[in-house]
N, CA, C and O atoms as a Maestro MAE file, in Angstrom:
{
 s_m_m2io_version
 :::
 2.0.0
}

f_m_ct {
 s_m_title
 :::
 protein
 m_atom[356] {
  # First column is atom index #
  i_m_mmod_type
  r_m_x_coord
  r_m_y_coord
  r_m_z_coord
  i_m_residue_number
  s_m_chain_name
  s_m_pdb_residue_name
  s_m_pdb_atom_name
  i_m_atomic_number
  :::
  1 25 150.889 89.831 179.689 1 A "UNK " " N  " 7
  2 3 150.952 90.016 178.255 1 A "UNK " " CA " 6
  3 2 151.011 91.510 177.947 1 A "UNK " " C  " 6
  4 15 150.337 92.316 178.588 1 A "UNK " " O  " 8
  5 25 151.821 91.861 176.967 2 A "UNK " " N  " 7
  6 3 151.970 93.258 176.581 2 A "UNK " " CA " 6
  7 2 150.804 93.693 175.694 2 A "UNK " " C  " 6
  8 15 150.352 92.942 174.830 2 A "UNK " " O  " 8
  9 25 150.324 94.922 175.922 3 A "UNK " " N  " 7
  10 3 149.215 95.457 175.125 3 A "UNK " " CA " 6
  11 2 149.690 95.758 173.713 3 A "UNK " " C  " 6
  12 15 150.822 96.194 173.501 3 A "UNK " " O  " 8
  13 25 148.815 95.521 172.760 4 A "UNK " " N  " 7
  14 3 149.171 95.768 171.371 4 A "UNK " " CA " 6
  15 2 147.977 96.229 170.572 4 A "UNK " " C  " 6
  16 15 146.864 96.356 171.082 4 A "UNK " " O  " 8
  17 25 148.239 96.474 169.322 5 A "UNK " " N  " 7
  18 3 147.192 96.909 168.403 5 A "UNK " " CA " 6
  19 2 147.332 96.100 167.117 5 A "UNK " " C  " 6
  20 15 148.441 95.817 166.664 5 A "UNK " " O  " 8
  21 25 146.194 95.734 166.540 6 A "UNK " " N  " 7
  22 3 146.178 95.060 165.244 6 A "UNK " " CA " 6
  23 2 145.256 95.855 164.335 6 A "UNK " " C  " 6
  24 15 144.116 96.150 164.694 6 A "UNK " " O  " 8
  25 25 145.754 96.197 163.169 7 A "UNK " " N  " 7
  26 3 144.968 96.949 162.191 7 A "UNK " " CA " 6
  27 2 144.866 96.103 160.935 7 A "UNK " " C  " 6
  28 15 145.879 95.706 160.359 7 A "UNK " " O  " 8
  29 25 143.628 95.827 160.509 8 A "UNK " " N  " 7
  30 3 143.390 95.021 159.319 8 A "UNK " " CA " 6
  31 2 142.810 95.911 158.224 8 A "UNK " " C  " 6
  32 15 141.803 96.588 158.426 8 A "UNK " " O  " 8
  33 25 143.455 95.899 157.069 9 A "UNK " " N  " 7
  34 3 142.991 96.658 155.910 9 A "UNK " " CA " 6
  35 2 142.956 95.709 154.720 9 A "UNK " " C  " 6
  36 15 143.502 94.609 154.805 9 A "UNK " " O  " 8
  37 25 142.336 96.099 153.625 10 A "UNK " " N  " 7
  38 3 142.375 95.252 152.429 10 A "UNK " " CA " 6
  39 2 143.808 95.017 151.926 10 A "UNK " " C  " 6
  40 15 144.064 94.034 151.231 10 A "UNK " " O  " 8
  41 25 144.740 95.913 152.274 11 A "UNK " " N  " 7
  42 3 146.122 95.779 151.809 11 A "UNK " " CA " 6
  43 2 146.956 94.848 152.686 11 A "UNK " " C  " 6
  44 15 147.974 94.329 152.228 11 A "UNK " " O  " 8
  45 25 146.550 94.627 153.924 12 A "UNK " " N  " 7
  46 3 147.314 93.757 154.810 12 A "UNK " " CA " 6
  47 2 146.961 93.981 156.267 12 A "UNK " " C  " 6
  48 15 146.067 94.761 156.596 12 A "UNK " " O  " 8
  49 25 147.689 93.274 157.143 13 A "UNK " " N  " 7
  50 3 147.471 93.338 158.588 13 A "UNK " " CA " 6
  51 2 148.744 93.864 159.240 13 A "UNK " " C  " 6
  52 15 149.849 93.451 158.888 13 A "UNK " " O  " 8
  53 25 148.579 94.778 160.193 14 A "UNK " " N  " 7
  54 3 149.704 95.347 160.931 14 A "UNK " " CA " 6
  55 2 149.530 95.008 162.403 14 A "UNK " " C  " 6
  56 15 148.449 95.183 162.967 14 A "UNK " " O  " 8
  57 25 150.602 94.522 163.024 15 A "UNK " " N  " 7
  58 3 150.638 94.270 164.464 15 A "UNK " " CA " 6
  59 2 151.693 95.193 165.063 15 A "UNK " " C  " 6
  60 15 152.789 95.312 164.515 15 A "UNK " " O  " 8
  61 25 151.380 95.848 166.178 16 A "UNK " " N  " 7
  62 3 152.359 96.704 166.840 16 A "UNK " " CA " 6
  63 2 152.136 96.658 168.344 16 A "UNK " " C  " 6
  64 15 150.999 96.599 168.812 16 A "UNK " " O  " 8
  65 25 153.221 96.685 169.088 17 A "UNK " " N  " 7
  66 3 153.168 96.759 170.537 17 A "UNK " " CA " 6
  67 2 152.959 98.212 170.938 17 A "UNK " " C  " 6
  68 15 153.644 99.095 170.421 17 A "UNK " " O  " 8
  69 25 152.029 98.477 171.845 18 A "UNK " " N  " 7
  70 3 151.759 99.860 172.244 18 A "UNK " " CA " 6
  71 2 152.984 100.516 172.868 18 A "UNK " " C  " 6
  72 15 153.186 101.720 172.709 18 A "UNK " " O  " 8
  73 25 153.803 99.741 173.575 19 A "UNK " " N  " 7
  74 3 154.993 100.319 174.206 19 A "UNK " " CA " 6
  75 2 156.045 100.737 173.185 19 A "UNK " " C  " 6
  76 15 156.925 101.536 173.503 19 A "UNK " " O  " 8
  77 25 155.970 100.212 171.971 20 A "UNK " " N  " 7
  78 3 156.947 100.549 170.935 20 A "UNK " " CA " 6
  79 2 156.501 101.724 170.061 20 A "UNK " " C  " 6
  80 15 157.268 102.195 169.221 20 A "UNK " " O  " 8
  81 25 155.275 102.194 170.252 21 A "UNK " " N  " 7
  82 3 154.786 103.329 169.461 21 A "UNK " " CA " 6
  83 2 155.216 104.606 170.172 21 A "UNK " " C  " 6
  84 15 154.737 104.913 171.264 21 A "UNK " " O  " 8
  85 25 156.125 105.346 169.542 22 A "UNK " " N  " 7
  86 3 156.650 106.568 170.140 22 A "UNK " " CA " 6
  87 2 156.322 107.780 169.292 22 A "UNK " " C  " 6
  88 15 155.432 107.738 168.442 22 A "UNK " " O  " 8
  89 25 157.051 108.863 169.533 23 A "UNK " " N  " 7
  90 3 156.827 110.102 168.792 23 A "UNK " " CA " 6
  91 2 157.338 110.018 167.363 23 A "UNK " " C  " 6
  92 15 156.896 110.778 166.501 23 A "UNK " " O  " 8
  93 25 158.266 109.103 167.103 24 A "UNK " " N  " 7
  94 3 158.782 108.894 165.754 24 A "UNK " " CA " 6
  95 2 157.908 107.871 165.043 24 A "UNK " " C  " 6
  96 15 157.536 106.851 165.624 24 A "UNK " " O  " 8
  97 25 157.584 108.144 163.788 25 A "UNK " " N  " 7
  98 3 156.709 107.256 163.011 25 A "UNK " " CA " 6
  99 2 157.248 105.837 162.938 25 A "UNK " " C  " 6
  100 15 158.449 105.621 162.779 25 A "UNK " " O  " 8
  101 25 156.342 104.877 163.057 26 A "UNK " " N  " 7
  102 3 156.601 103.507 162.624 26 A "UNK " " CA " 6
  103 2 155.862 103.390 161.300 26 A "UNK " " C  " 6
  104 15 154.653 103.615 161.244 26 A "UNK " " O  " 8
  105 25 156.568 103.045 160.243 27 A "UNK " " N  " 7
  106 3 155.967 102.998 158.912 27 A "UNK " " CA " 6
  107 2 155.865 101.552 158.468 27 A "UNK " " C  " 6
  108 15 156.848 100.812 158.493 27 A "UNK " " O  " 8
  109 25 154.669 101.157 158.062 28 A "UNK " " N  " 7
  110 3 154.416 99.815 157.550 28 A "UNK " " CA " 6
  111 2 154.044 99.965 156.079 28 A "UNK " " C  " 6
  112 15 153.022 100.568 155.750 28 A "UNK " " O  " 8
  113 25 154.871 99.418 155.202 29 A "UNK " " N  " 7
  114 3 154.657 99.565 153.756 29 A "UNK " " CA " 6
  115 2 153.816 98.408 153.231 29 A "UNK " " C  " 6
  116 15 153.962 97.268 153.671 29 A "UNK " " O  " 8
  117 25 152.937 98.716 152.286 30 A "UNK " " N  " 7
  118 3 152.141 97.718 151.592 30 A "UNK " " CA " 6
  119 2 152.540 97.722 150.125 30 A "UNK " " C  " 6
  120 15 153.089 98.704 149.625 30 A "UNK " " O  " 8
  121 25 152.266 96.633 149.446 31 A "UNK " " N  " 7
  122 3 152.588 96.551 148.024 31 A "UNK " " CA " 6
  123 2 151.715 97.500 147.216 31 A "UNK " " C  " 6
  124 15 150.556 97.740 147.556 31 A "UNK " " O  " 8
  125 25 152.276 98.026 146.164 32 A "UNK " " N  " 7
  126 3 151.511 98.810 145.198 32 A "UNK " " CA " 6
  127 2 151.361 100.270 145.553 32 A "UNK " " C  " 6
  128 15 151.009 100.605 146.684 32 A "UNK " " O  " 8
  129 25 151.617 101.116 144.626 33 A "UNK " " N  " 7
  130 3 151.350 102.556 144.677 33 A "UNK " " CA " 6
  131 2 151.887 103.268 145.915 33 A "UNK " " C  " 6
  132 15 151.359 104.313 146.292 33 A "UNK " " O  " 8
  133 25 152.896 102.744 146.539 34 A "UNK " " N  " 7
  134 3 153.499 103.410 147.688 34 A "UNK " " CA " 6
  135 2 152.595 103.514 148.904 34 A "UNK " " C  " 6
  136 15 152.751 104.428 149.714 34 A "UNK " " O  " 8
  137 25 151.648 102.589 149.044 35 A "UNK " " N  " 7
  138 3 150.742 102.634 150.190 35 A "UNK " " CA " 6
  139 2 151.501 102.322 151.470 35 A "UNK " " C  " 6
  140 15 152.354 101.435 151.502 35 A "UNK " " O  " 8
  141 25 151.178 103.063 152.522 36 A "UNK " " N  " 7
  142 3 151.802 102.807 153.808 36 A "UNK " " CA " 6
  143 2 150.877 103.239 154.935 36 A "UNK " " C  " 6
  144 15 149.975 104.054 154.743 36 A "UNK " " O  " 8
  145 25 151.117 102.681 156.106 37 A "UNK " " N  " 7
  146 3 150.389 103.048 157.309 37 A "UNK " " CA " 6
  147 2 151.422 103.559 158.303 37 A "UNK " " C  " 6
  148 15 152.452 102.918 158.513 37 A "UNK " " O  " 8
  149 25 151.156 104.704 158.913 38 A "UNK " " N  " 7
  150 3 152.081 105.293 159.874 38 A "UNK " " CA " 6
  151 2 151.436 105.304 161.249 38 A "UNK " " C  " 6
  152 15 150.298 105.746 161.408 38 A "UNK " " O  " 8
  153 25 152.173 104.812 162.244 39 A "UNK " " N  " 7
  154 3 151.718 104.857 163.631 39 A "UNK " " CA " 6
  155 2 152.679 105.728 164.420 39 A "UNK " " C  " 6
  156 15 153.896 105.601 164.287 39 A "UNK " " O  " 8
  157 25 152.130 106.617 165.244 40 A "UNK " " N  " 7
  158 3 152.968 107.416 166.130 40 A "UNK " " CA " 6
  159 2 152.106 107.929 167.272 40 A "UNK " " C  " 6
  160 15 150.887 108.054 167.149 40 A "UNK " " O  " 8
  161 25 152.760 108.219 168.375 41 A "UNK " " N  " 7
  162 3 152.080 108.726 169.561 41 A "UNK " " CA " 6
  163 2 152.177 110.251 169.563 41 A "UNK " " C  " 6
  164 15 153.227 110.809 169.245 41 A "UNK " " O  " 8
  165 25 151.102 110.912 169.913 42 A "UNK " " N  " 7
  166 3 151.145 112.366 170.032 42 A "UNK " " CA " 6
  167 2 151.802 112.747 171.352 42 A "UNK " " C  " 6
  168 15 151.683 112.010 172.331 42 A "UNK " " O  " 8
  169 25 152.492 113.880 171.398 43 A "UNK " " N  " 7
  170 3 153.078 114.324 172.664 43 A "UNK " " CA " 6
  171 2 151.985 114.640 173.677 43 A "UNK " " C  " 6
  172 15 150.858 114.966 173.303 43 A "UNK " " O  " 8
  173 25 152.320 114.543 174.951 44 A "UNK " " N  " 7
  174 3 151.348 114.843 176.006 44 A "UNK " " CA " 6
  175 2 150.857 116.277 175.912 44 A "UNK " " C  " 6
  176 15 149.692 116.565 176.184 44 A "UNK " " O  " 8
  177 25 151.761 117.178 175.522 45 A "UNK " " N  " 7
  178 3 151.401 118.580 175.394 45 A "UNK " " CA " 6
  179 2 152.041 119.139 174.131 45 A "UNK " " C  " 6
  180 15 153.235 118.951 173.897 45 A "UNK " " O  " 8
  181 25 151.247 119.823 173.319 46 A "UNK " " N  " 7
  182 3 151.775 120.426 172.096 46 A "UNK " " CA " 6
  183 2 152.310 121.817 172.430 46 A "UNK " " C  " 6
  184 15 151.536 122.759 172.601 46 A "UNK " " O  " 8
  185 25 153.635 121.943 172.524 47 A "UNK " " N  " 7
  186 3 154.210 123.234 172.866 47 A "UNK " " CA " 6
  187 2 154.892 123.909 171.673 47 A "UNK " " C  " 6
  188 15 155.275 125.075 171.768 47 A "UNK " " O  " 8
  189 25 155.046 123.206 170.568 48 A "UNK " " N  " 7
  190 3 155.694 123.775 169.383 48 A "UNK " " CA " 6
  191 2 154.637 124.360 168.454 48 A "UNK " " C  " 6
  192 15 153.685 123.678 168.075 48 A "UNK " " O  " 8
  193 25 154.810 125.616 168.096 49 A "UNK " " N  " 7
  194 3 153.881 126.283 167.188 49 A "UNK " " CA " 6
  195 2 154.588 126.789 165.933 49 A "UNK " " C  " 6
  196 15 153.944 127.225 164.979 49 A "UNK " " O  " 8
  197 25 155.916 126.726 165.944 50 A "UNK " " N  " 7
  198 3 156.701 127.216 164.817 50 A "UNK " " CA " 6
  199 2 157.771 126.193 164.477 50 A "UNK " " C  " 6
  200 15 158.170 125.377 165.308 50 A "UNK " " O  " 8
  201 25 158.222 126.260 163.239 51 A "UNK " " N  " 7
  202 3 159.321 125.397 162.815 51 A "UNK " " CA " 6
  203 2 160.188 126.188 161.841 51 A "UNK " " C  " 6
  204 15 159.696 127.018 161.076 51 A "UNK " " O  " 8
  205 25 161.474 125.913 161.886 52 A "UNK " " N  " 7
  206 3 162.408 126.555 160.967 52 A "UNK " " CA " 6
  207 2 163.355 125.478 160.471 52 A "UNK " " C  " 6
  208 15 163.825 124.649 161.251 52 A "UNK " " O  " 8
  209 25 163.635 125.490 159.173 53 A "UNK " " N  " 7
  210 3 164.501 124.464 158.610 53 A "UNK " " CA " 6
  211 2 165.171 124.979 157.351 53 A "UNK " " C  " 6
  212 15 164.746 125.974 156.765 53 A "UNK " " O  " 8
  213 25 166.225 124.288 156.945 54 A "UNK " " N  " 7
  214 3 166.910 124.577 155.690 54 A "UNK " " CA " 6
  215 2 167.048 123.277 154.921 54 A "UNK " " C  " 6
  216 15 167.423 122.246 155.479 54 A "UNK " " O  " 8
  217 25 166.739 123.339 153.629 55 A "UNK " " N  " 7
  218 3 166.837 122.166 152.766 55 A "UNK " " CA " 6
  219 2 167.514 122.591 151.469 55 A "UNK " " C  " 6
  220 15 167.075 123.550 150.834 55 A "UNK " " O  " 8
  221 25 168.574 121.896 151.066 56 A "UNK " " N  " 7
  222 3 169.194 122.253 149.787 56 A "UNK " " CA " 6
  223 2 168.254 121.905 148.630 56 A "UNK " " C  " 6
  224 15 167.633 120.843 148.622 56 A "UNK " " O  " 8
  225 25 168.160 122.806 147.662 57 A "UNK " " N  " 7
  226 3 167.297 122.602 146.497 57 A "UNK " " CA " 6
  227 2 168.149 122.744 145.246 57 A "UNK " " C  " 6
  228 15 168.876 123.725 145.084 57 A "UNK " " O  " 8
  229 25 168.053 121.763 144.370 58 A "UNK " " N  " 7
  230 3 168.768 121.849 143.100 58 A "UNK " " CA " 6
  231 2 167.882 122.541 142.078 58 A "UNK " " C  " 6
  232 15 166.724 122.172 141.882 58 A "UNK " " O  " 8
  233 25 168.445 123.542 141.436 59 A "UNK " " N  " 7
  234 3 167.693 124.288 140.436 59 A "UNK " " CA " 6
  235 2 167.546 123.456 139.168 59 A "UNK " " C  " 6
  236 15 168.507 122.849 138.697 59 A "UNK " " O  " 8
  237 25 166.342 123.435 138.628 60 A "UNK " " N  " 7
  238 3 166.078 122.730 137.381 60 A "UNK " " CA " 6
  239 2 166.796 123.426 136.233 60 A "UNK " " C  " 6
  240 15 166.803 124.654 136.147 60 A "UNK " " O  " 8
  241 25 167.389 122.646 135.369 61 A "UNK " " N  " 7
  242 3 168.062 123.215 134.195 61 A "UNK " " CA " 6
  243 2 167.066 123.526 133.081 61 A "UNK " " C  " 6
  244 15 167.393 124.245 132.137 61 A "UNK " " O  " 8
  245 25 165.864 122.991 133.190 62 A "UNK " " N  " 7
  246 3 164.844 123.150 132.147 62 A "UNK " " CA " 6
  247 2 163.690 124.011 132.650 62 A "UNK " " C  " 6
  248 15 162.616 123.482 132.936 62 A "UNK " " O  " 8
  249 25 163.884 125.313 132.762 63 A "UNK " " N  " 7
  250 3 162.787 126.193 133.150 63 A "UNK " " CA " 6
  251 2 162.730 126.453 134.640 63 A "UNK " " C  " 6
  252 15 163.751 126.444 135.327 63 A "UNK " " O  " 8
  253 25 161.517 126.686 135.133 64 A "UNK " " N  " 7
  254 3 161.301 127.037 136.534 64 A "UNK " " CA " 6
  255 2 161.521 125.835 137.446 64 A "UNK " " C  " 6
  256 15 161.464 124.684 137.012 64 A "UNK " " O  " 8
  257 25 161.773 126.131 138.720 65 A "UNK " " N  " 7
  258 3 161.918 125.085 139.729 65 A "UNK " " CA " 6
  259 2 160.802 125.259 140.756 65 A "UNK " " C  " 6
  260 15 160.919 126.114 141.634 65 A "UNK " " O  " 8
  261 25 159.710 124.466 140.674 66 A "UNK " " N  " 7
  262 3 158.639 124.596 141.664 66 A "UNK " " CA " 6
  263 2 159.037 123.902 142.971 66 A "UNK " " C  " 6
  264 15 159.611 122.813 142.959 66 A "UNK " " O  " 8
  265 25 158.726 124.544 144.085 67 A "UNK " " N  " 7
  266 3 159.011 123.987 145.409 67 A "UNK " " CA " 6
  267 2 157.701 123.980 146.183 67 A "UNK " " C  " 6
  268 15 157.016 125.000 146.260 67 A "UNK " " O  " 8
  269 25 157.352 122.835 146.754 68 A "UNK " " N  " 7
  270 3 156.158 122.712 147.585 68 A "UNK " " CA " 6
  271 2 156.599 122.404 149.007 68 A "UNK " " C  " 6
  272 15 157.596 121.715 149.225 68 A "UNK " " O  " 8
  273 25 155.850 122.918 149.965 69 A "UNK " " N  " 7
  274 3 156.107 122.627 151.370 69 A "UNK " " CA " 6
  275 2 154.833 122.027 151.940 69 A "UNK " " C  " 6
  276 15 153.737 122.543 151.723 69 A "UNK " " O  " 8
  277 25 154.989 120.923 152.677 70 A "UNK " " N  " 7
  278 3 153.840 120.271 153.306 70 A "UNK " " CA " 6
  279 2 154.094 120.153 154.803 70 A "UNK " " C  " 6
  280 15 155.232 119.973 155.237 70 A "UNK " " O  " 8
  281 25 153.037 120.254 155.578 71 A "UNK " " N  " 7
  282 3 153.124 120.073 157.023 71 A "UNK " " CA " 6
  283 2 152.035 119.083 157.425 71 A "UNK " " C  " 6
  284 15 150.903 119.163 156.947 71 A "UNK " " O  " 8
  285 25 152.389 118.149 158.309 72 A "UNK " " N  " 7
  286 3 151.409 117.210 158.843 72 A "UNK " " CA " 6
  287 2 150.942 117.743 160.186 72 A "UNK " " C  " 6
  288 15 151.747 117.949 161.094 72 A "UNK " " O  " 8
  289 25 149.646 117.965 160.309 73 A "UNK " " N  " 7
  290 3 149.072 118.532 161.519 73 A "UNK " " CA " 6
  291 2 148.880 117.470 162.588 73 A "UNK " " C  " 6
  292 15 149.010 116.275 162.323 73 A "UNK " " O  " 8
  293 25 148.572 117.915 163.792 74 A "UNK " " N  " 7
  294 3 148.417 117.027 164.939 74 A "UNK " " CA " 6
  295 2 147.399 115.917 164.680 74 A "UNK " " C  " 6
  296 15 147.583 114.789 165.136 74 A "UNK " " O  " 8
  297 25 146.331 116.229 163.953 75 A "UNK " " N  " 7
  298 3 145.289 115.234 163.702 75 A "UNK " " CA " 6
  299 2 145.592 114.345 162.498 75 A "UNK " " C  " 6
  300 15 144.757 113.529 162.105 75 A "UNK " " O  " 8
  301 25 146.784 114.497 161.907 76 A "UNK " " N  " 7
  302 3 147.176 113.647 160.787 76 A "UNK " " CA " 6
  303 2 146.882 114.230 159.422 76 A "UNK " " C  " 6
  304 15 147.364 113.707 158.417 76 A "UNK " " O  " 8
  305 25 146.105 115.300 159.358 77 A "UNK " " N  " 7
  306 3 145.836 115.934 158.067 77 A "UNK " " CA " 6
  307 2 147.100 116.615 157.556 77 A "UNK " " C  " 6
  308 15 147.953 117.022 158.345 77 A "UNK " " O  " 8
  309 25 147.217 116.738 156.253 78 A "UNK " " N  " 7
  310 3 148.389 117.359 155.646 78 A "UNK " " CA " 6
  311 2 147.966 118.620 154.912 78 A "UNK " " C  " 6
  312 15 146.988 118.619 154.164 78 A "UNK " " O  " 8
  313 25 148.715 119.699 155.133 79 A "UNK " " N  " 7
  314 3 148.473 120.974 154.451 79 A "UNK " " CA " 6
  315 2 149.657 121.262 153.538 79 A "UNK " " C  " 6
  316 15 150.810 121.078 153.926 79 A "UNK " " O  " 8
  317 25 149.361 121.717 152.315 80 A "UNK " " N  " 7
  318 3 150.391 122.013 151.310 80 A "UNK " " CA " 6
  319 2 150.361 123.486 150.957 80 A "UNK " " C  " 6
  320 15 149.303 124.114 150.958 80 A "UNK " " O  " 8
  321 25 151.534 124.034 150.652 81 A "UNK " " N  " 7
  322 3 151.591 125.389 150.102 81 A "UNK " " CA " 6
  323 2 151.267 125.316 148.619 81 A "UNK " " C  " 6
  324 15 151.289 124.243 148.016 81 A "UNK " " O  " 8
  325 25 150.969 126.455 148.048 82 A "UNK " " N  " 7
  326 3 150.982 126.562 146.593 82 A "UNK " " CA " 6
  327 2 152.446 126.464 146.180 82 A "UNK " " C  " 6
  328 15 153.330 126.699 147.003 82 A "UNK " " O  " 8
  329 25 152.717 126.127 144.934 83 A "UNK " " N  " 7
  330 3 154.130 126.041 144.540 83 A "UNK " " CA " 6
  331 2 154.821 127.401 144.647 83 A "UNK " " C  " 6
  332 15 154.254 128.437 144.302 83 A "UNK " " O  " 8
  333 25 156.044 127.364 145.129 84 A "UNK " " N  " 7
  334 3 156.908 128.538 145.184 84 A "UNK " " CA " 6
  335 2 157.921 128.325 144.074 84 A "UNK " " C  " 6
  336 15 158.596 127.296 144.044 84 A "UNK " " O  " 8
  337 25 158.039 129.279 143.162 85 A "UNK " " N  " 7
  338 3 158.904 129.083 141.996 85 A "UNK " " CA " 6
  339 2 160.245 129.771 142.166 85 A "UNK " " C  " 6
  340 15 160.316 130.954 142.500 85 A "UNK " " O  " 8
  341 25 161.303 129.016 141.933 86 A "UNK " " N  " 7
  342 3 162.659 129.553 141.899 86 A "UNK " " CA " 6
  343 2 162.949 129.841 140.433 86 A "UNK " " C  " 6
  344 15 163.092 128.927 139.620 86 A "UNK " " O  " 8
  345 25 163.034 131.124 140.111 87 A "UNK " " N  " 7
  346 3 163.220 131.547 138.727 87 A "UNK " " CA " 6
  347 2 164.529 132.321 138.635 87 A "UNK " " C  " 6
  348 15 164.780 133.235 139.421 87 A "UNK " " O  " 8
  349 25 165.348 131.949 137.680 88 A "UNK " " N  " 7
  350 3 166.605 132.666 137.463 88 A "UNK " " CA " 6
  351 2 166.288 134.071 136.970 88 A "UNK " " C  " 6
  352 15 165.584 134.241 135.975 88 A "UNK " " O  " 8
  353 25 166.811 135.082 137.671 89 A "UNK " " N  " 7
  354 3 166.521 136.482 137.308 89 A "UNK " " CA " 6
  355 2 167.458 136.984 136.228 89 A "UNK " " C  " 6
  356 15 167.354 138.136 135.807 89 A "UNK " " O  " 8
  :::
 }
 m_bond[355] {
  # First column is bond index #
  i_m_from
  i_m_to
  i_m_order
  :::
  1 1 2 1
  2 2 3 1
  3 3 4 2
  4 3 5 1
  5 5 6 1
  6 6 7 1
  7 7 8 2
  8 7 9 1
  9 9 10 1
  10 10 11 1
  11 11 12 2
  12 11 13 1
  13 13 14 1
  14 14 15 1
  15 15 16 2
  16 15 17 1
  17 17 18 1
  18 18 19 1
  19 19 20 2
  20 19 21 1
  21 21 22 1
  22 22 23 1
  23 23 24 2
  24 23 25 1
  25 25 26 1
  26 26 27 1
  27 27 28 2
  28 27 29 1
  29 29 30 1
  30 30 31 1
  31 31 32 2
  32 31 33 1
  33 33 34 1
  34 34 35 1
  35 35 36 2
  36 35 37 1
  37 37 38 1
  38 38 39 1
  39 39 40 2
  40 39 41 1
  41 41 42 1
  42 42 43 1
  43 43 44 2
  44 43 45 1
  45 45 46 1
  46 46 47 1
  47 47 48 2
  48 47 49 1
  49 49 50 1
  50 50 51 1
  51 51 52 2
  52 51 53 1
  53 53 54 1
  54 54 55 1
  55 55 56 2
  56 55 57 1
  57 57 58 1
  58 58 59 1
  59 59 60 2
  60 59 61 1
  61 61 62 1
  62 62 63 1
  63 63 64 2
  64 63 65 1
  65 65 66 1
  66 66 67 1
  67 67 68 2
  68 67 69 1
  69 69 70 1
  70 70 71 1
  71 71 72 2
  72 71 73 1
  73 73 74 1
  74 74 75 1
  75 75 76 2
  76 75 77 1
  77 77 78 1
  78 78 79 1
  79 79 80 2
  80 79 81 1
  81 81 82 1
  82 82 83 1
  83 83 84 2
  84 83 85 1
  85 85 86 1
  86 86 87 1
  87 87 88 2
  88 87 89 1
  89 89 90 1
  90 90 91 1
  91 91 92 2
  92 91 93 1
  93 93 94 1
  94 94 95 1
  95 95 96 2
  96 95 97 1
  97 97 98 1
  98 98 99 1
  99 99 100 2
  100 99 101 1
  101 101 102 1
  102 102 103 1
  103 103 104 2
  104 103 105 1
  105 105 106 1
  106 106 107 1
  107 107 108 2
  108 107 109 1
  109 109 110 1
  110 110 111 1
  111 111 112 2
  112 111 113 1
  113 113 114 1
  114 114 115 1
  115 115 116 2
  116 115 117 1
  117 117 118 1
  118 118 119 1
  119 119 120 2
  120 119 121 1
  121 121 122 1
  122 122 123 1
  123 123 124 2
  124 123 125 1
  125 125 126 1
  126 126 127 1
  127 127 128 2
  128 127 129 1
  129 129 130 1
  130 130 131 1
  131 131 132 2
  132 131 133 1
  133 133 134 1
  134 134 135 1
  135 135 136 2
  136 135 137 1
  137 137 138 1
  138 138 139 1
  139 139 140 2
  140 139 141 1
  141 141 142 1
  142 142 143 1
  143 143 144 2
  144 143 145 1
  145 145 146 1
  146 146 147 1
  147 147 148 2
  148 147 149 1
  149 149 150 1
  150 150 151 1
  151 151 152 2
  152 151 153 1
  153 153 154 1
  154 154 155 1
  155 155 156 2
  156 155 157 1
  157 157 158 1
  158 158 159 1
  159 159 160 2
  160 159 161 1
  161 161 162 1
  162 162 163 1
  163 163 164 2
  164 163 165 1
  165 165 166 1
  166 166 167 1
  167 167 168 2
  168 167 169 1
  169 169 170 1
  170 170 171 1
  171 171 172 2
  172 171 173 1
  173 173 174 1
  174 174 175 1
  175 175 176 2
  176 175 177 1
  177 177 178 1
  178 178 179 1
  179 179 180 2
  180 179 181 1
  181 181 182 1
  182 182 183 1
  183 183 184 2
  184 183 185 1
  185 185 186 1
  186 186 187 1
  187 187 188 2
  188 187 189 1
  189 189 190 1
  190 190 191 1
  191 191 192 2
  192 191 193 1
  193 193 194 1
  194 194 195 1
  195 195 196 2
  196 195 197 1
  197 197 198 1
  198 198 199 1
  199 199 200 2
  200 199 201 1
  201 201 202 1
  202 202 203 1
  203 203 204 2
  204 203 205 1
  205 205 206 1
  206 206 207 1
  207 207 208 2
  208 207 209 1
  209 209 210 1
  210 210 211 1
  211 211 212 2
  212 211 213 1
  213 213 214 1
  214 214 215 1
  215 215 216 2
  216 215 217 1
  217 217 218 1
  218 218 219 1
  219 219 220 2
  220 219 221 1
  221 221 222 1
  222 222 223 1
  223 223 224 2
  224 223 225 1
  225 225 226 1
  226 226 227 1
  227 227 228 2
  228 227 229 1
  229 229 230 1
  230 230 231 1
  231 231 232 2
  232 231 233 1
  233 233 234 1
  234 234 235 1
  235 235 236 2
  236 235 237 1
  237 237 238 1
  238 238 239 1
  239 239 240 2
  240 239 241 1
  241 241 242 1
  242 242 243 1
  243 243 244 2
  244 243 245 1
  245 245 246 1
  246 246 247 1
  247 247 248 2
  248 247 249 1
  249 249 250 1
  250 250 251 1
  251 251 252 2
  252 251 253 1
  253 253 254 1
  254 254 255 1
  255 255 256 2
  256 255 257 1
  257 257 258 1
  258 258 259 1
  259 259 260 2
  260 259 261 1
  261 261 262 1
  262 262 263 1
  263 263 264 2
  264 263 265 1
  265 265 266 1
  266 266 267 1
  267 267 268 2
  268 267 269 1
  269 269 270 1
  270 270 271 1
  271 271 272 2
  272 271 273 1
  273 273 274 1
  274 274 275 1
  275 275 276 2
  276 275 277 1
  277 277 278 1
  278 278 279 1
  279 279 280 2
  280 279 281 1
  281 281 282 1
  282 282 283 1
  283 283 284 2
  284 283 285 1
  285 285 286 1
  286 286 287 1
  287 287 288 2
  288 287 289 1
  289 289 290 1
  290 290 291 1
  291 291 292 2
  292 291 293 1
  293 293 294 1
  294 294 295 1
  295 295 296 2
  296 295 297 1
  297 297 298 1
  298 298 299 1
  299 299 300 2
  300 299 301 1
  301 301 302 1
  302 302 303 1
  303 303 304 2
  304 303 305 1
  305 305 306 1
  306 306 307 1
  307 307 308 2
  308 307 309 1
  309 309 310 1
  310 310 311 1
  311 311 312 2
  312 311 313 1
  313 313 314 1
  314 314 315 1
  315 315 316 2
  316 315 317 1
  317 317 318 1
  318 318 319 1
  319 319 320 2
  320 319 321 1
  321 321 322 1
  322 322 323 1
  323 323 324 2
  324 323 325 1
  325 325 326 1
  326 326 327 1
  327 327 328 2
  328 327 329 1
  329 329 330 1
  330 330 331 1
  331 331 332 2
  332 331 333 1
  333 333 334 1
  334 334 335 1
  335 335 336 2
  336 335 337 1
  337 337 338 1
  338 338 339 1
  339 339 340 2
  340 339 341 1
  341 341 342 1
  342 342 343 1
  343 343 344 2
  344 343 345 1
  345 345 346 1
  346 346 347 1
  347 347 348 2
  348 347 349 1
  349 349 350 1
  350 350 351 1
  351 351 352 2
  352 351 353 1
  353 353 354 1
  354 354 355 1
  355 355 356 2
  :::
 }
}
């Protein structure tokens, strides 16, 4: 028999095979308020300490354009920047 995990919450029950849990999130959605449970395996060794990316941003036509950046840490906690404002000069 293949090893698995079952997680029971007031919102529902999730079943997952341990062999199917990889580095990419498995997302299980629950009804209401966008609730979800994410399962993923951590890498054997954390060798990445930096990240670089580009994302197109559409400027708001009504005033300032606030931009927030969030990062999910190894332990699952999320850190947010203060808003960065794109202001037409």
